SEBA-719249 format. One record per residue: residue number from 1; x, y, z of N, C-alpha, C in turn. Coordinates in Angstrom, 1 decimal. Example, Ala and Ser with C-alpha at 12.3 -4.5 7.8 and 13.67 -1.06 7.14 Angstrom:
# residues 2
  ronu    n_px    n_py    n_pz   ca_px   ca_py   ca_pz    c_px    c_py    c_pz
     1    13.2    -5.7     7.8    12.3    -4.5     7.8    13.2    -3.3     7.8
     2    12.8    -2.2     7.1    13.7    -1.1     7.1    12.9     0.0     7.9
***
This chain:
# residues 324
  ronu    n_px    n_py    n_pz   ca_px   ca_py   ca_pz    c_px    c_py    c_pz
     1   101.0    99.6   101.2   101.4   100.4   100.0   101.8   101.7   100.4
     2   102.3   102.5    99.5   102.9   103.8    99.8   101.8   104.8   100.4
     3   100.6   104.6   100.1    99.6   105.5   100.6    98.9   105.0   101.8
     4    99.3   103.9   102.4    98.8   103.4   103.6    99.8   103.7   104.7
     5    99.6   104.8   105.4   100.5   105.2   106.5   100.4   104.2   107.7
     6   101.5   103.9   108.2   101.6   103.0   109.4   102.3   103.7   110.5
     7   101.7   103.8   111.7   102.4   104.5   112.8   103.7   103.8   113.1
     8   104.7   104.7   113.4   106.0   104.2   113.8   106.7   103.2   112.9
     9   106.5   103.4   111.6   107.0   102.5   110.6   107.8   103.3   109.5
    10   109.0   102.9   109.3   109.8   103.5   108.2   109.7   102.5   107.0
    11   109.3   103.0   105.8   109.1   102.2   104.7   110.2   102.4   103.6
    12   110.8   101.4   103.2   111.8   101.4   102.1   111.1   100.7   100.9
    13   110.8   101.5    99.8   110.0   101.0    98.7   110.7   101.1    97.4
    14   110.7   100.0    96.7   111.4   100.0    95.4   110.5   100.2    94.2
    15   109.2    99.8    94.4   108.3    99.9    93.3   107.1   100.8    93.7
    16   106.4   101.4    92.7   105.1   102.0    93.0   104.0   101.0    93.0
    17   103.7   100.4    94.2   102.8    99.3    94.3   101.4    99.8    93.8
    18   101.0   101.0    94.1    99.7   101.5    93.8    99.5   101.5    92.3
    19   100.5   101.8    91.5   100.4   101.7    90.0   100.1   100.2    89.6
    20   100.8    99.3    90.2   100.6    97.9    89.9    99.2    97.5    90.2
    21    98.7    97.8    91.3    97.3    97.5    91.7    96.3    98.1    90.8
    22    96.5    99.4    90.4    95.6   100.1    89.6    95.6    99.4    88.2
    23    96.7    99.1    87.7    96.8    98.4    86.4    96.0    97.1    86.4
    24    96.0    96.4    87.6    95.3    95.1    87.7    93.8    95.3    88.0
    25    93.4    96.3    88.8    92.0    96.4    89.2    91.3    97.7    88.8
    26    92.0    98.7    88.3    91.4    99.9    87.8    90.7   100.7    88.9
    27    89.6   101.3    88.6    88.9   102.2    89.5    88.5   101.6    90.8
    28    88.2   100.3    90.8    87.8    99.7    92.1    88.9    99.8    93.1
    29    90.2    99.7    92.7    91.3    99.9    93.6    91.4   101.3    94.1
    30    91.2   102.3    93.2    91.3   103.7    93.6    90.2   104.1    94.6
    31    89.0   103.5    94.4    87.8   103.8    95.2    88.1   103.2    96.6
    32    88.6   102.0    96.6    88.9   101.3    97.9    89.9   102.1    98.7
    33    91.0   102.5    98.1    92.1   103.2    98.8    91.6   104.6    99.2
    34    90.7   105.2    98.5    90.2   106.5    98.9    89.3   106.4   100.1
    35    88.5   105.3   100.2    87.7   105.0   101.3    88.5   104.8   102.6
    36    89.7   104.1   102.3    90.6   103.8   103.5    91.1   105.1   104.0
    37    91.6   106.0   103.1    92.3   107.2   103.5    91.3   108.2   104.2
    38    90.1   108.3   103.8    89.2   109.3   104.3    88.4   108.8   105.5
    39    88.4   107.5   105.8    87.7   106.9   107.0    88.3   107.5   108.2
    40    87.4   107.9   109.1    87.9   108.5   110.4    86.8   109.2   111.1
    41    87.1   110.1   112.0    86.1   110.8   112.7    85.1   111.6   111.9
    42    85.6   112.0   110.7    84.7   112.9   109.9    84.0   112.1   108.8
    43    84.3   110.8   108.7    83.7   109.9   107.7    83.7   108.5   108.1
    44    82.5   107.9   108.4    82.4   106.5   108.8    81.7   105.8   107.7
    45    82.4   104.9   107.0    81.8   104.2   105.9    80.6   103.3   106.4
    46    79.8   102.9   105.4    78.6   102.0   105.8    79.0   100.6   106.2
    47    80.3   100.2   105.8    80.7    98.9   106.0    82.2    99.0   106.2
    48    82.9    98.1   107.0    84.3    98.2   107.1    85.0    98.2   105.8
    49    86.1    99.0   105.7    86.9    99.0   104.4    87.7    97.7   104.4
    50    88.1    97.2   105.5    89.0    96.0   105.6    88.5    95.1   106.7
    51    88.5    93.8   106.5    88.2    92.8   107.5    89.5    92.0   107.8
    52    89.9    91.9   109.1    91.0    91.1   109.5    90.5    89.8   110.0
    53    90.9    88.7   109.3    90.4    87.4   109.6    91.5    86.6   110.3
    54    91.2    86.1   111.5    92.1    85.1   112.1    91.8    83.7   111.6
    55    92.7    83.2   110.7    92.4    81.9   110.1    92.4    80.8   111.1
    56    93.2    80.9   112.1    93.3    79.9   113.2    93.9    80.5   114.4
    57    93.3    80.2   115.6    93.9    80.7   116.8    95.1    79.8   117.2
    58    96.2    80.0   116.4    97.3    79.1   116.6    98.5    79.8   115.9
    59    99.7    79.4   116.3   100.9    79.9   115.7   102.1    79.0   116.0
    60   103.0    78.8   115.1   104.1    77.9   115.3   105.3    78.7   115.9
    61   105.1    80.0   116.2   106.1    80.8   116.9   105.6    81.3   118.2
    62   106.5    81.7   119.1   106.2    82.3   120.3   107.2    83.5   120.5
    63   106.9    84.5   119.6   107.8    85.7   119.6   107.8    86.4   120.9
    64   108.9    87.0   121.3   109.1    87.6   122.6   108.2    88.8   122.8
    65   107.7    89.4   121.7   106.9    90.6   121.8   105.4    90.4   121.6
    66   105.0    89.1   121.4   103.7    88.8   121.0   102.8    88.3   122.2
    67   101.5    88.5   122.1   100.6    88.1   123.2   100.4    86.6   123.2
    68   100.9    85.9   122.2   100.8    84.4   122.2   102.0    83.8   123.1
    69   103.0    84.6   123.4   104.0    84.1   124.2   103.5    84.0   125.7
    70   103.8    82.9   126.3   103.3    82.7   127.7   103.7    83.8   128.6
    71   104.8    84.5   128.4   105.2    85.6   129.3   104.5    86.9   129.0
    72   103.8    86.9   127.8   103.2    88.2   127.4   101.6    88.0   127.3
    73   101.1    86.9   127.7    99.7    86.6   127.5    98.8    87.7   128.2
    74    97.9    88.2   127.4    96.9    89.2   127.9    95.6    88.5   128.2
    75    95.4    87.3   127.8    94.2    86.6   128.1    94.4    85.1   128.0
    76    93.6    84.3   128.7    93.7    82.8   128.7    93.1    82.2   127.5
    77    92.3    83.0   126.8    91.6    82.5   125.6    92.4    82.7   124.4
    78    93.6    82.1   124.4    94.6    82.2   123.3    95.3    80.9   123.1
    79    95.7    80.6   121.8    96.3    79.4   121.4    95.4    78.2   121.6
    80    94.1    78.4   121.3    93.1    77.3   121.4    93.2    76.3   120.3
    81    93.7    76.7   119.1    93.8    75.8   117.9    92.5    75.9   117.1
    82    91.5    76.7   117.5    90.3    76.8   116.7    90.6    77.4   115.3
    83    89.9    76.8   114.3    90.0    77.3   113.0    88.7    78.0   112.5
    84    88.9    78.9   111.7    87.7    79.7   111.2    86.8    78.8   110.5
    85    85.5    78.9   110.8    84.5    78.0   110.2    84.2    78.5   108.8
    86    84.3    77.6   107.8    84.2    77.9   106.4    82.8    78.4   106.0
    87    81.8    77.9   106.6    80.4    78.3   106.3    80.3    79.8   106.8
    88    80.8    80.1   108.0    80.7    81.4   108.5    81.5    82.4   107.6
    89    82.7    81.9   107.2    83.5    82.7   106.3    82.8    83.1   105.0
    90    82.1    82.1   104.4    81.4    82.4   103.1    80.3    83.3   103.4
    91    79.6    83.1   104.5    78.5    84.1   104.8    79.0    85.5   104.9
    92    80.2    85.7   105.5    80.8    87.0   105.7    81.2    87.5   104.3
    93    81.7    86.7   103.4    82.1    87.1   102.1    80.9    87.6   101.3
    94    79.8    86.8   101.4    78.6    87.2   100.7    78.1    88.6   101.1
    95    78.1    88.8   102.4    77.7    90.1   102.9    78.7    91.2   102.5
    96    80.0    90.8   102.4    81.0    91.8   102.0    80.8    92.2   100.5
    97    80.4    91.2    99.7    80.2    91.5    98.3    79.0    92.5    98.1
    98    78.0    92.3    98.9    76.8    93.1    98.9    77.1    94.6    99.3
    99    78.2    94.7   100.1    78.6    96.0   100.6    80.0    96.5   100.0
   100    80.4    96.0    98.9    81.6    96.4    98.2    82.9    96.3    99.0
   101    83.0    95.2    99.8    84.2    95.0   100.6    85.3    94.6    99.6
   102    86.5    95.3    99.7    87.6    95.1    98.8    88.9    94.5    99.5
   103    88.9    94.4   100.8    90.2    94.1   101.4    90.0    93.1   102.6
   104    90.8    92.0   102.6    90.8    91.1   103.7    92.3    90.8   104.0
   105    92.6    90.8   105.3    93.9    90.6   105.8    93.9    89.3   106.6
   106    94.6    88.3   106.2    94.7    87.0   106.8    95.8    86.9   107.9
   107    96.5    88.0   108.1    97.6    88.0   109.0    97.3    88.7   110.3
   108    96.0    88.8   110.6    95.5    89.5   111.8    96.1    89.0   113.1
   109    96.2    87.7   113.2    96.6    87.1   114.5    97.2    85.7   114.2
   110    98.3    85.4   114.7    98.9    84.0   114.5    99.4    83.8   113.1
   111    99.6    82.5   112.8   100.1    82.1   111.5    99.0    81.5   110.7
   112    98.6    82.2   109.6    97.4    81.8   108.8    97.7    80.4   108.2
   113    98.9    80.0   107.9    99.2    78.7   107.3    99.0    77.5   108.2
   114    98.7    77.8   109.5    98.3    76.6   110.3    96.9    76.2   110.0
   115    96.1    76.9   109.2    94.8    76.5   108.6    95.0    75.9   107.2
   116    94.8    74.7   107.0    95.0    74.0   105.7    94.1    74.6   104.6
   117    93.1    75.3   105.0    92.1    75.9   104.1    92.5    77.3   103.5
   118    93.7    77.7   103.8    94.1    79.1   103.5    94.0    79.4   102.0
   119    94.5    78.5   101.2    94.4    78.8    99.7    93.0    78.9    99.3
   120    92.2    78.0    99.8    90.7    78.0    99.5    90.1    79.3    99.9
   121    90.5    79.8   101.1    90.0    81.1   101.6    90.4    82.3   100.7
   122    91.6    82.2   100.2    92.1    83.2    99.2    91.2    83.2    98.0
   123    91.0    82.0    97.4    90.3    81.8    96.2    88.8    82.3    96.4
   124    88.2    82.0    97.5    86.9    82.4    97.8    86.8    84.0    97.9
   125    87.8    84.6    98.5    87.8    86.0    98.7    87.9    86.7    97.3
   126    88.7    86.2    96.4    88.8    86.8    95.1    87.4    86.5    94.3
   127    86.8    85.4    94.5    85.6    85.1    93.9    84.5    86.1    94.3
   128    84.5    86.5    95.5    83.5    87.5    96.0    84.0    88.9    95.9
   129    84.9    89.2    95.1    85.2    90.6    94.8    86.3    91.3    95.6
   130    87.0    90.5    96.4    88.1    91.1    97.2    89.3    91.3    96.3
   131    89.9    92.5    96.3    91.0    92.8    95.4    92.3    93.0    96.2
   132    92.2    93.2    97.5    93.4    93.3    98.3    93.4    92.1    99.3
   133    94.0    91.0    99.0    94.0    89.8    99.8    95.4    89.6   100.4
   134    95.5    89.8   101.7    96.8    89.9   102.3    97.1    88.7   103.2
   135    98.3    88.2   103.1    98.8    87.2   104.0   100.0    87.8   104.7
   136    99.9    87.8   106.0   101.0    88.3   106.8   101.5    87.1   107.6
   137   102.8    86.9   107.5   103.5    85.7   108.1   103.5    84.6   107.0
   138   104.2    83.5   107.3   104.4    82.4   106.4   105.5    81.5   106.7
   139   105.7    81.3   108.0   106.8    80.4   108.5   106.6    79.0   108.1
   140   105.5    78.6   107.6   105.2    77.2   107.3   105.2    77.0   105.7
   141   105.7    77.9   105.0   105.6    77.9   103.5   106.5    76.7   103.0
   142   106.0    76.1   102.0   106.7    75.1   101.1   106.6    75.6    99.7
   143   107.3    75.1    98.8   107.2    75.5    97.4   105.8    75.2    96.9
   144   105.3    74.0    97.3   103.9    73.7    96.8   102.9    74.7    97.3
   145   103.0    75.1    98.6   102.1    76.1    99.1   102.3    77.5    98.5
   146   103.5    77.8    98.1   103.7    79.1    97.4   103.0    79.1    96.1
   147   103.2    78.1    95.3   102.5    78.0    94.0   101.0    78.0    94.2
   148   100.5    77.3    95.2    99.1    77.2    95.4    98.5    78.6    95.8
   149    99.2    79.4    96.6    98.7    80.7    97.0    98.8    81.7    95.9
   150    99.8    81.6    95.1    99.9    82.5    93.9    98.8    82.2    92.9
   151    98.5    80.9    92.7    97.4    80.6    91.8    96.1    80.9    92.3
   152    95.9    80.9    93.7    94.7    81.3    94.3    94.4    82.7    94.2
   153    95.4    83.6    94.0    95.1    85.0    93.8    95.5    85.9    94.9
   154    96.4    85.5    95.8    96.8    86.4    96.9    97.5    87.7    96.3
   155    97.2    88.9    96.8    97.7    90.1    96.2    98.7    90.8    97.0
   156    98.9    90.3    98.3    99.9    91.0    99.2   100.5    89.9   100.1
   157   101.8    89.8   100.1   102.4    88.8   101.0   103.5    89.4   101.8
   158   103.5    89.2   103.1   104.5    89.8   103.9   105.1    88.7   104.9
   159   106.4    88.8   105.1   107.1    87.9   106.1   107.7    88.8   107.2
   160   107.3    88.5   108.4   108.0    89.2   109.5   109.2    88.4   109.9
   161   110.4    89.0   109.6   111.6    88.2   109.8   112.4    88.7   111.0
   162   112.5    90.0   111.2   113.0    90.6   112.4   114.4    90.3   112.8
   163   115.2    89.8   111.9   116.6    89.4   112.3   117.5    89.2   111.0
   164   118.8    89.2   111.3   119.7    89.1   110.1   120.5    87.7   110.2
   165   120.3    87.0   111.3   121.0    85.7   111.4   120.2    84.8   112.3
   166   120.6    83.5   112.3   119.9    82.5   113.1   119.9    82.8   114.6
   167   121.0    83.3   115.2   121.1    83.5   116.6   120.0    84.6   117.0
   168   120.0    85.7   116.3   119.1    86.8   116.6   117.6    86.3   116.4
   169   117.4    85.6   115.3   116.1    85.1   115.0   115.5    84.2   116.2
   170   116.4    83.4   116.7   115.9    82.5   117.8   115.6    83.4   119.1
   171   116.4    84.4   119.3   116.1    85.2   120.5   114.8    86.0   120.4
   172   114.5    86.5   119.1   113.3    87.3   118.9   112.1    86.4   118.8
   173   112.2    85.3   118.1   111.0    84.5   117.7   110.9    83.2   118.3
   174   111.9    82.8   119.0   111.9    81.4   119.7   111.9    80.3   118.7
   175   112.5    80.5   117.5   112.5    79.5   116.4   113.8    79.4   115.8
   176   114.2    78.3   115.2   115.4    78.1   114.5   115.2    78.0   113.0
   177   114.1    78.6   112.5   113.7    78.5   111.1   114.2    79.7   110.3
   178   115.2    80.4   110.7   115.7    81.6   110.0   116.0    81.3   108.6
   179   116.8    80.3   108.3   117.3    80.0   107.0   116.1    79.5   106.1
   180   115.2    78.8   106.7   114.0    78.3   106.0   113.1    79.5   105.5
   181   113.0    80.4   106.5   112.1    81.6   106.2   112.7    82.4   105.1
   182   114.1    82.6   105.1   114.7    83.4   104.1   114.6    82.7   102.7
   183   114.7    81.4   102.7   114.6    80.6   101.5   113.1    80.7   101.0
   184   112.1    80.8   101.9   110.8    80.9   101.5   110.5    82.3   100.8
   185   111.1    83.3   101.4   111.0    84.7   100.8   111.6    84.7    99.4
   186   112.8    84.2    99.3   113.4    84.1    97.9   112.6    83.3    97.0
   187   112.1    82.2    97.4   111.3    81.3    96.5   110.0    82.0    96.1
   188   109.3    82.7    97.1   108.1    83.4    96.7   108.4    84.4    95.6
   189   109.4    85.2    95.8   109.8    86.2    94.8   110.1    85.6    93.5
   190   110.9    84.6    93.5   111.4    84.0    92.2   110.3    83.2    91.5
   191   109.4    82.6    92.3   108.2    81.9    91.7   107.3    82.9    91.1
   192   107.0    84.0    91.7   106.2    85.0    91.1   106.7    85.5    89.8
   193   108.1    85.7    89.8   108.7    86.1    88.5   108.6    85.0    87.4
   194   108.8    83.8    87.8   108.7    82.7    86.9   107.3    82.5    86.3
   195   106.3    82.8    87.1   104.9    82.7    86.7   104.5    84.0    86.0
   196   105.4    84.9    85.8   105.1    86.2    85.1   103.9    87.0    85.7
   197   104.0    87.1    87.0   102.9    87.8    87.7   103.4    89.1    88.3
   198   102.6    90.1    88.3   103.0    91.4    88.9   102.6    91.4    90.4
   199   101.6    90.6    90.8   101.2    90.5    92.2   101.3    89.1    92.6
   200   101.5    88.8    93.9   101.3    89.8    95.0   102.5    90.7    95.2
   201   102.2    91.8    95.8   103.3    92.7    96.4   104.0    91.9    97.5
   202   105.3    92.0    97.6   106.0    91.2    98.6   106.8    92.2    99.5
   203   106.5    91.9   100.8   107.1    92.8   101.8   107.9    91.9   102.8
   204   109.0    92.4   103.4   109.6    91.9   104.5   109.6    92.9   105.6
   205   109.3    92.5   106.8   109.3    93.5   107.9   110.3    93.2   109.0
   206   110.7    94.2   109.7   111.7    94.1   110.8   111.1    94.9   112.0
   207   110.8    94.1   113.1   110.3    94.8   114.3   111.4    95.0   115.3
   208   111.9    96.3   115.3   113.0    96.6   116.2   112.7    96.3   117.6
   209   113.6    95.6   118.3   113.4    95.4   119.7   114.8    95.2   120.3
   210   114.9    95.1   121.6   116.2    95.0   122.3   117.1    93.9   121.8
   211   116.5    92.8   121.2   117.4    91.7   120.8   118.0    91.9   119.4
   212   117.4    92.8   118.6   118.0    93.0   117.3   118.4    94.4   117.0
   213   118.5    95.2   118.0   118.8    96.6   117.9   120.1    96.8   117.1
   214   120.0    97.7   116.1   121.2    98.1   115.3   121.3    97.3   114.0
   215   120.4    96.3   113.8   120.5    95.5   112.6   119.7    95.9   111.4
   216   119.1    97.1   111.6   118.1    97.5   110.6   118.7    97.7   109.2
   217   119.8    98.4   109.1   120.4    98.6   107.7   120.9    97.3   107.1
   218   121.5    96.4   107.9   121.9    95.1   107.4   120.7    94.3   106.9
   219   119.6    94.4   107.6   118.3    93.7   107.3   117.8    94.2   105.9
   220   117.8    95.5   105.7   117.3    96.1   104.5   118.1    95.6   103.3
   221   119.4    95.5   103.4   120.3    95.1   102.4   120.1    93.6   102.1
   222   119.8    92.8   103.2   119.6    91.4   103.0   118.4    91.0   102.3
   223   117.3    91.7   102.6   116.0    91.3   102.0   115.6    92.0   100.7
   224   116.2    93.2   100.5   115.8    94.0    99.3   115.8    93.3    98.0
   225   116.7    92.4    97.7   116.7    91.7    96.4   115.5    90.9    96.2
   226   114.7    90.5    97.2   113.6    89.6    97.1   112.3    90.2    97.6
   227   112.2    91.5    97.6   111.0    92.2    98.1   110.7    93.4    97.2
   228   109.4    93.9    97.3   109.1    95.1    96.7   109.2    96.3    97.6
   229   109.1    96.0    98.9   109.4    97.0    99.9   109.6    96.4   101.3
   230   110.2    97.2   102.2   110.6    96.7   103.5   110.1    97.7   104.5
   231   109.5    97.2   105.6   109.1    98.0   106.7   109.9    97.8   107.9
   232   110.4    98.9   108.5   111.1    98.8   109.8   110.1    99.4   110.9
   233   109.7    98.6   111.8   108.7    99.0   112.8   109.4    99.2   114.2
   234   108.8   100.2   114.9   109.4   100.5   116.2   108.8    99.6   117.3
   235   109.7    99.3   118.3   109.4    98.4   119.4   108.3    99.0   120.3
   236   107.4    98.1   120.7   106.4    98.4   121.7   106.3    97.2   122.7
   237   106.6    97.4   123.9   106.7    96.3   124.9   105.3    96.0   125.4
   238   104.7    94.9   124.9   103.4    94.6   125.3   103.3    94.1   126.8
   239   104.5    93.7   127.3   104.5    93.2   128.7   104.5    94.4   129.8
   240   104.7    95.6   129.3   104.7    96.7   130.2   103.3    97.2   130.5
   241   102.8    96.9   131.6   101.4    97.2   131.9   101.3    98.6   132.7
   242   102.4    99.3   132.9   102.4   100.5   133.6   102.5   101.8   132.8
   243   102.3   101.6   131.5   102.3   102.8   130.6   101.1   103.6   130.8
   244   101.2   104.9   130.6   100.1   105.8   130.6   100.0   106.6   129.3
   245    98.8   107.0   129.0    98.6   107.8   127.8    99.2   109.2   128.0
   246   100.3   109.5   127.3   101.1   110.7   127.6   100.4   112.0   127.0
   247    99.7   111.8   125.9    99.1   113.0   125.2    98.0   112.5   124.4
   248    97.3   113.5   123.8    96.2   113.2   122.9    96.7   112.3   121.7
   249    96.0   111.2   121.4    96.4   110.4   120.3    95.2   109.9   119.6
   250    95.1   110.0   118.3    94.0   109.6   117.5    94.2   108.1   117.0
   251    93.2   107.4   116.8    93.3   106.1   116.2    92.1   105.9   115.2
   252    92.4   105.7   114.0    91.4   105.6   112.9    90.9   104.2   112.7
   253    91.5   103.2   113.4    91.2   101.8   113.1    89.7   101.5   113.3
   254    89.1   101.9   114.4    87.7   101.6   114.6    86.7   102.2   113.6
   255    87.2   103.2   112.8    86.4   103.8   111.8    86.7   103.2   110.4
   256    87.6   102.3   110.3    88.0   101.7   109.0    87.9   100.2   108.9
   257    88.1    99.5   110.0    88.2    98.0   109.9    87.6    97.3   111.1
   258    87.4    96.0   110.9    87.1    95.2   112.1    87.8    93.9   112.0
   259    88.1    93.3   113.1    88.8    92.0   113.2    87.8    90.9   113.6
   260    88.0    89.7   113.0    87.1    88.6   113.4    88.1    87.4   113.8
   261    87.9    87.0   115.0    88.8    85.9   115.5    88.2    84.6   115.0
   262    89.0    83.5   115.1    88.7    82.2   114.6    87.4    81.7   115.2
   263    87.0    82.1   116.4    85.8    81.6   117.0    84.6    82.5   116.6
   264    84.8    83.5   115.8    83.7    84.3   115.3    83.5    85.6   116.1
   265    84.3    85.8   117.2    84.1    87.0   118.0    84.8    88.1   117.2
   266    84.2    89.3   117.4    84.6    90.5   116.6    85.1    91.6   117.5
   267    86.2    92.2   117.0    86.8    93.4   117.7    86.9    94.5   116.7
   268    87.1    95.8   117.2    87.1    96.9   116.4    88.4    97.4   115.8
   269    89.4    96.5   115.8    90.7    97.0   115.3    91.6    95.7   115.0
   270    92.9    95.9   114.8    93.8    94.8   114.6    94.9    94.8   115.6
   271    94.7    95.4   116.8    95.7    95.5   117.8    95.9    94.1   118.5
   272    97.1    93.9   119.1    97.2    92.8   120.1    96.2    92.8   121.1
   273    95.8    94.0   121.6    94.9    94.1   122.7    93.4    93.9   122.3
   274    93.1    93.8   121.1    91.7    93.7   120.6    91.1    92.4   121.2
   275    91.9    91.4   121.6    91.3    90.3   122.3    90.5    90.6   123.5
   276    90.8    91.8   124.1    90.2    92.2   125.3    89.1    93.2   125.0
   277    88.8    93.4   123.7    87.8    94.5   123.4    86.8    93.9   122.4
   278    86.1    92.8   122.8    85.1    92.2   121.9    83.8    93.0   121.8
   279    83.4    93.2   120.6    82.2    94.1   120.4    81.1    93.3   119.7
   280    81.2    92.1   119.4    80.1    91.3   118.8    80.6    89.9   118.5
   281    79.6    89.2   117.9    79.9    87.8   117.5    79.3    87.6   116.1
   282    80.1    87.3   115.1    79.7    87.1   113.7    78.8    85.8   113.6
   283    78.8    84.9   114.6    77.9    83.8   114.5    76.5    84.2   114.8
   284    76.3    85.3   115.4    75.0    85.7   115.9    74.4    86.9   115.1
   285    75.4    87.8   114.6    74.9    89.0   114.0    75.7    89.2   112.7
   286    75.1    90.0   111.8    75.8    90.3   110.5    77.0    91.3   110.9
   287    77.9    91.4   110.0    79.0    92.3   110.1    78.5    93.8   110.2
   288    77.5    94.1   109.3    77.0    95.4   109.3    76.3    95.8   110.6
   289    75.6    94.8   111.2    74.9    95.0   112.5    76.0    95.4   113.6
   290    77.0    94.6   113.6    78.1    94.8   114.6    78.8    96.2   114.3
   291    79.0    96.5   113.0    79.7    97.7   112.6    78.9    98.9   113.1
   292    77.6    98.8   113.1    76.7    99.9   113.5    76.2    99.8   114.9
   293    76.8    98.9   115.7    76.3    98.6   117.0    76.7    99.7   118.0
   294    76.1    99.7   119.2    76.4   100.6   120.2    77.8   100.3   120.8
   295    78.2    99.1   120.8    79.5    98.7   121.3    80.6    99.3   120.5
   296    80.5    99.3   119.2    81.5    99.9   118.3    81.4   101.4   118.3
   297    80.2   101.9   118.4    80.0   103.4   118.5    80.7   103.9   119.8
   298    80.6   103.2   120.8    81.2   103.6   122.1    82.7   103.7   121.9
   299    83.3   102.8   121.2    84.8   102.9   121.0    85.1   104.1   120.1
   300    84.3   104.3   119.1    84.6   105.5   118.2    84.4   106.8   119.0
   301    83.3   106.8   119.8    83.0   108.0   120.6    84.1   108.3   121.6
   302    84.8   107.3   122.1    85.8   107.5   123.1    87.0   108.3   122.4
   303    87.2   108.1   121.1    88.3   108.8   120.4    87.8   110.2   120.0
   304    86.5   110.3   119.6    86.0   111.6   119.2    86.0   112.5   120.4
   305    85.8   112.0   121.6    85.8   112.8   122.8    87.1   112.8   123.6
   306    88.1   112.2   122.9    89.5   112.2   123.5    89.5   111.5   124.9
   307    88.7   110.5   125.0    88.6   109.7   126.3    88.7   108.2   126.0
   308    89.8   107.8   125.4    89.8   106.4   125.0    89.7   105.4   126.2
   309    89.0   104.3   125.9    88.8   103.3   127.0    90.1   102.7   127.5
   310    90.1   102.0   128.5    91.3   101.4   129.2    92.1   100.5   128.2
   311    91.4    99.7   127.4    92.1    98.8   126.5    92.8    99.6   125.5
   312    92.2   100.6   124.9    92.8   101.4   123.9    94.0   102.2   124.5
   313    93.9   102.6   125.7    95.0   103.3   126.4    96.2   102.4   126.5
   314    96.0   101.2   126.9    97.1   100.2   127.0    97.8   100.0   125.7
   315    97.0   100.1   124.6    97.6    99.9   123.3    98.4   101.1   122.8
   316    97.7   102.3   122.9    98.2   103.5   122.4    99.3   104.2   123.2
   317    99.3   103.9   124.5   100.3   104.7   125.3   101.7   104.4   124.9
   318   102.0   103.2   124.5   103.4   102.9   124.0   103.7   103.7   122.8
   319   102.7   103.8   121.9   103.0   104.6   120.7   103.2   106.1   121.0
   320   102.4   106.6   121.9   102.5   108.0   122.3   103.9   108.3   123.0
   321   104.3   107.4   123.9   105.5   107.6   124.6   106.7   107.6   123.7
   322   106.6   106.7   122.7   107.7   106.6   121.7   107.9   107.9   120.9
   323   106.7   108.6   120.6   106.8   109.7   119.8   107.2   111.0   120.5
   324   107.1   111.1   121.8   107.4   112.3   122.5   108.9   112.5   122.6
***
């Protein structure tokens, strides 16, 4: 949304999404967004403002910039096909309700639609008080799944398209599904309208990289009729292991959110590199215990003291070098 700043992202917005969410959820939404904005070195909430859930350690794509690509792999513990345990998921939701959790992102890693329980996970999230239920990606959408997700109560839907034609799409994402994905975007937008729903907010994103350079304006024109807003994101080469942290750089993610992989392992952010920064296991401890653990405190302290750990440096150095 407009008040959620994203590093190295240019946002083209047609609607005031915050007004739509406020009309739907009232003060709960304002309180949630205020907690998101103020979370950082000077304010650490009692519980994560947002949980990123990896529905399945799987994806039907092998994008050239993603750690799931064999040429970009940062760990061997990737593409295992493991799906998030539903009993563990409900346990986390119950704890979240007790701690006023309002946001879950199902696009943390991989393609959430590879998990057949996705619509059920959305329904359960809404049942337990989550008002910002996000699905990022959707290359496996069908009309039936679109209707199912809309009825389940998803409040934010985003497709990473990253191209304006079939040829570029294949170069970037290793897939020939460009036309299908565009049809899914149109169908999602038109079905929402047909069902007379104001939500979910619909976004299309474009990750600028050497294969699609210069297509940004054409992309915006192509997807704008079927979206509420468009994000243009700057390229970061995950394969470049020789980057260095060029200057002081803050990261608020460990103060705001936590990610939970399909196997239950927990990380302090939503970065590609978080696979290398495990801070706990939701199968063994509560989310609150992990949130307040020494492992997470060490990550936060590294930023408070301007001495980020090696994994955070690998992530942030690309961002810093792009901004200089």
